[in-house]
C-alpha positions in Angstrom: 109.3 93.4 88.2 107.9 96.8 87.1 109.4 98.4 90.8 112.5 97.0 89.5 112.4 99.3 86.2 110.9 101.8 87.7 113.6 102.2 90.2 116.1 102.0 87.5 114.2 104.6 85.1 114.3 106.8 88.6 117.7 106.8 88.6 118.9 106.9 85.0 116.7 110.1 85.7 118.6 111.5 88.8 122.1 110.8 86.8 120.9 112.9 84.1 120.2 116.0 86.0 123.4 115.8 87.9 125.1 115.5 85.5 126.8 118.6 83.5 125.0 119.6 80.3 127.6 118.7 76.9 129.7 121.5 75.9 129.3 122.9 80.1 132.8 124.4 81.1 134.6 122.5 84.0 134.4 123.9 87.3 137.3 126.2 88.3 137.6 127.2 91.2 140.7 129.7 91.3 139.9 133.6 91.7 139.6 134.4 87.6 142.9 134.8 85.7 145.3 132.9 88.2 146.8 130.1 86.3 146.2 126.6 87.8 149.2 125.4 89.9 150.2 128.9 90.5 149.5 131.2 93.8 149.6 135.2 94.1 153.2 136.0 96.6 152.1 139.0 98.2 154.4 141.5 101.0 156.7 139.5 103.3 156.3 136.4 101.4 158.5 136.6 99.0 161.0 137.2 102.0 159.8 134.1 103.2 159.7 132.0 100.0 162.6 133.3 98.8 165.0 132.9 102.0 163.8 129.4 102.7 164.0 128.5 99.3 167.9 128.1 99.5 168.5 130.0 95.8 170.9 132.4 96.8 173.7 134.0 94.3 176.5 136.0 94.8 178.0 138.3 92.6 180.7 136.7 90.3 183.2 137.6 87.4 181.5 137.2 84.5 180.5 134.1 83.5 180.7 132.3 86.4 177.9 130.8 88.0 177.9 130.2 92.0 176.9 127.0 93.4 173.8 127.5 96.0 173.5 127.9 99.3 172.4 125.6 101.4 169.2 127.4 104.0 170.9 128.2 106.7 173.3 131.3 104.1 172.6 135.3 104.8 169.3 136.1 105.5 167.2 137.9 102.4 166.5 141.7 103.1 162.5 142.2 103.0 161.4 142.4 100.2 159.2 146.1 101.2 162.8 146.8 102.4 164.3 147.0 98.9 166.2 143.6 99.7 167.9 142.8 95.6 166.9 139.6 93.8 168.6 137.9 90.7 165.3 137.4 88.1 166.6 134.2 86.3 164.5 133.3 83.4 163.7 129.0 82.8 163.9 129.2 79.6 167.5 130.2 78.4 168.8 129.9 82.7 170.8 133.6 81.8 169.7 136.5 84.5 167.6 139.1 83.9 169.9 142.3 83.0 169.6 146.2 82.9 170.4 147.0 79.7 171.4 151.1 81.0 174.1 152.0 78.0 171.2 150.6 75.6 170.4 153.6 73.3 167.1 155.9 72.9 164.4 154.4 72.9 165.0 151.2 74.2 167.7 152.2 77.3 166.8 150.1 80.2 165.3 147.3 78.5 165.1 144.1 80.8 167.1 141.2 78.7 167.2 137.4 80.5 171.5 137.8 79.3 174.0 136.9 81.9 175.5 134.4 83.2 176.4 135.2 86.5 175.3 138.0 88.9 177.9 140.7 89.0 176.3 143.7 90.3 174.2 145.8 90.0 173.3 145.8 86.0 171.2 141.8 87.6 169.9 143.2 90.6 165.8 144.5 91.1 164.4 145.7 94.2 160.8 144.3 94.4 159.4 147.3 96.7 155.4 146.1 98.2 152.8 148.0 97.7 150.3 147.4 100.8 147.3 150.0 99.6 147.3 148.3 95.7 147.9 145.1 96.9 151.1 145.0 93.7 155.1 144.9 93.8 156.7 147.4 92.1 160.6 146.3 90.6 163.0 148.9 90.5 166.3 148.8 89.0 169.5 148.8 91.0 171.6 149.6 88.7 170.0 153.3 87.7 167.6 153.5 90.8 164.0 153.4 87.5 162.0 151.3 88.8 160.7 149.2 84.7 158.1 150.5 83.7 155.0 148.4 80.4 155.9 149.6 76.6 152.7 149.5 76.3 152.6 152.1 74.1 155.4 150.8 71.8 155.1 149.1 68.5 156.0 146.2 67.0 158.4 143.7 68.7 159.6 146.4 71.6 155.7 146.0 72.4 155.4 145.5 75.8 158.5 145.5 76.7 160.0 145.7 79.8 162.2 149.2 80.8 163.2 150.5 83.9 163.4 154.1 83.5 161.0 155.4 85.1 161.6 157.6 88.3 158.1 156.7 90.0 155.7 153.5 89.8 152.0 154.8 88.4 150.6 152.1 87.0 152.3 151.6 84.5 154.9 150.2 86.9 153.0 147.8 89.0 153.3 143.4 88.8 152.0 140.7 90.6 154.4 137.8 92.2 153.2 134.4 91.8 154.3 132.0 93.0 153.8 128.0 92.1 154.6 125.4 95.3 155.5 122.4 93.6 158.2 124.0 90.7 159.0 126.6 93.9 159.4 129.1 90.4 158.4 132.2 89.7 156.2 134.4 87.2 155.3 138.5 87.3 152.5 139.9 85.8 151.5 143.2 84.3 148.6 145.7 86.1 148.9 147.8 83.0 147.4 145.3 80.7 146.5 142.0 82.7 150.1 139.8 80.9 152.4 137.5 81.7 156.3 138.8 81.4 157.8 136.8 79.1 161.4 136.0 78.2 161.9 136.7 73.9 164.4 134.1 73.6 163.7 134.2 69.6 164.4 137.3 69.2 167.9 138.1 67.5 170.0 141.8 67.6 169.6 144.3 71.1 166.1 142.9 71.5 167.1 139.0 72.1 166.1 137.9 75.6 163.3 140.5 76.1 160.8 140.6 78.2 157.7 141.9 77.5 154.6 141.5 79.5 152.9 139.7 76.6 151.1 136.3 77.1 147.9 135.3 78.7 148.8 132.4 80.7 151.8 130.8 82.3 152.3 128.6 79.2 155.3 127.2 80.3 159.7 128.1 81.1 159.1 131.6 78.1 156.4 133.1 81.9 158.4 131.2 84.7 161.6 132.6 86.7 163.3 131.8 89.6 164.0 134.4 92.1 167.8 134.0 93.8 168.7 136.3 97.1 171.9 138.3 96.4 174.3 138.5 99.0 178.2 138.8 99.9 
């Protein structure tokens, strides 16, 4: 009996030592700042994922959504060769356009407001920088790089604008892919915040893209990338 009690006591002691202390943070083997279920996409991997996902978009008349092609469709252009991609918000199901006709200071603002890809307005090149392990995003509507307006104030702070002729710290992004969802997230390296689509805004900045989220919380920060064909 004494032996059994001693064995039980030893087992309980060992269990207490092995158990995490109350309030201890759960173990997380992910790299710092990477949301659960998301992986960074580097270089040609972006081309590989978009090229085999079956997501292709042909330019069309306004308001007409073309069906997705099968994986046997036209091959995508490599990301580091500025192959055109369309960015679709999962929050409102619309494609991102560059507002080249907006007056200053919002000239070139990115807004998820197009129901179809109509041309250069919704076309973007993702250019990979091997040294910095980041992407620069160039709008093909005005051939300007997308910058995060960190110094803007109010609702416009951290708005994405295609306004730069070169790509520096303001224009660098990380791309993340969720294999289960087959969706993407974008994070600015300027402020380390994820890009969200402001569905609740009103006026000229409704549906604007802003680098303002600390995590990927849902459809606000989730996007689909389409190869533009035709």
